Phi, psi and omega in degrees: 000126178292140183278136180259130179275089182297321184295328179295317183295321181294327183292314178297318181302313184294325176299312184289322169304312178299316178300320179288320176304309181293328174306308182299321177295316177297321174304309184295315176300322176289324182287316174304318186288320179298316182291332181284331174290327176290323184292321181297326177300307186300314185297307177311323183287320178302306185305312187297314184289320181298305177305319172294323187286314182298321178291321183295329180280318185282325180279338185221298188307305181293312171296332172296303180294340173288322180295324175294328174290319183295322176290320179295331171297321180280333177293315187295316173300316183284352176292347182274337190225326190223108184290326180294314179296314176309312181300316177305314179279342180288320181303316175285332177282324184288167179096181187205148175219117180226159183211143179244122178310156183277148181231018187299312191286319185294314180302316189291322179282339182275322181294330186261358177082011189272353176301327181290356171294335170280107188292326186292115178296318183289332174290314179297326175296311179299322171300307190295319183292313180313304182284332184264345181227310188287327189282308180296334176287321176300320184295311180305310179296324178294316181293333177291323177294315177289328179291319182289332171294313177293325187270330185244314184284316182295312174312313183293317181294329175284330177274340182239007182240165174245113193278349171271001179221100183291347182269350174301128176246118180291155180291140181282124184234151181302326183304306181294323179301313176304322181288330178293314184303307175302318180293324178291328176294317181296321180292318181295323181297313175296326181288325175296320171296321174298313181301319178297320179296316174306310185295320181285327174293317180303314182296322179285326171306321186286325174289321183289329180292315179296314184287334169302307180303323182293325188275358180271000000 
């Protein structure tokens, strides 16, 4: 009967096991590193968009629209006593400036299924709510203001103004004052949504910043 070198066989077996285990470990490490790189790209992309959008709202959109609200308030008050002052403030208050946040990263990661790379369920939920609820609502309110301006205010101005005379002040009517009140309400409604967007985006940014630190 042939003698079997058991120690040699055992060492070879252990070496094979260790080799396979090391290969699995290296593959898992490489895969985790690749996924973390993808996570970092997604997090950085979200952060860049959120910060850019928030800057647009806080630096321009919200202050500008609040100035319009203030001008319309003064126009409505002046409508009772001073047609010239009303006309001045109407010119400052009419028009519109709206902005819809960027959806590029969110649309990309949801269509590719990569949003799940963010392990934090609550963070994923906040991001989804922001882009699926807050952003469309802001867009809807902005469009509502534009629609009212184009369908109600512009026709009234065309009917009651002299476009070739910039100093002409149309006769004040309660109909037009009512339009201004409704228009001011639409702008105020939009600004409230913008402020909600800013608050929500700031909370998401803070969580994304924490995740970014973990991935470094």
